[in-house]
C-alpha positions, 0 to 999 in steps of 0.5 A: 567587386565588393559592397563591403570592405573585403579585407576585414573579417565579419567581426571586425567589419561589424564593429567598424560599422557599429562605431563609425557608420552614420548612414541616413535612413534613405541610404540604408533603404536604397542599399536594402532594395539594391541588395535584391539585385543579382549585381548588388556587388556593384554598389559601393560599401556604406563606409566608402560612401560615408568616406567619399561624402567626408572628402567632398566636405573636406575639399569644399566640393560643389561640382561632382562628376560620377561615371557609373551610377548603378542604382544611385547609392554613391551619387545620393551620398554625394548629393546629400554632402554637397551644399544646396548650390552644389551640382552633379553630372551623373553618367550611366547607360542603364535606364533600368538601374538609374530609374531606381536612382532617380526615385531615391534622389527625388525622395531625398530632396536632392533630385534638383542637384543631379543631371543624369546623362544616359549615354556612353560615358566617354561621349558625355565626357567629351561633350563636357570638354567641348562645352567648355567645362574643363577644370570646372569640377571639384571631384570626380568618381570613376566606377564603370567598366575597367577596360576604359578606366584610363580613358575615363581618367584622362577626361576627368583629369581635364575636367577637374580643377587643379587641386581637385580630386579624382577617386577611382573604385575597385582598384584592389579588385577583391584581391585578384590584382595580387594573384599572379595566376589571375589573368582574367581580362578585367583583372589585367585591366585594373592591374594595368591601370594601377601600374600606369597611374603609379607613374603618372606625374600629374597627380598626387596618389594614394590607394586606400584599402576601403571597400574594394580599393579606392584610389585617390588622385589629387590633380597637381596645380 
């Protein structure tokens, strides 16, 4: 995991931020607070958050589905990017981490856009499908336990509309996926997911080397 684009050296990364990042102060504050957490590496990079917000605007997204909230940095970027009538379903299992997220959502004035569901994400996704929400989301982001990535992807593919976008985080896994000597279970899970998605004919595909690797899967009509 990485909360910066790990493929860049420090000098080039600092330059990238200096000439391109337009991070709202509320997001910078949340990032600073999260930095004190031992698991802060789980937070996406600021340049990735800005990129995802741009994707939301480019696609005209109104309904966004997030799997893995942590302290709410990615969902806050997206809530600020969505129109006033936009909405988010945010899936997580941690009351502790998402309490930070809720605090910042409210401070940013976007809490009304976000429905937080505290339950295993597969349960929430199956509930959404059963409730008739198939093909009603414009954009989904998967950033949770890697062993369940394919199961999350399959549900998101059902929930996202044709022409909608699914973004999957950590698909370069700090470069470990390219290390033939690394057989750690999570590394193997990400490798297996990447291979399987490469052969998936229901989507158009691009793996973008931003943050820790962000795969974009566009659902075909």
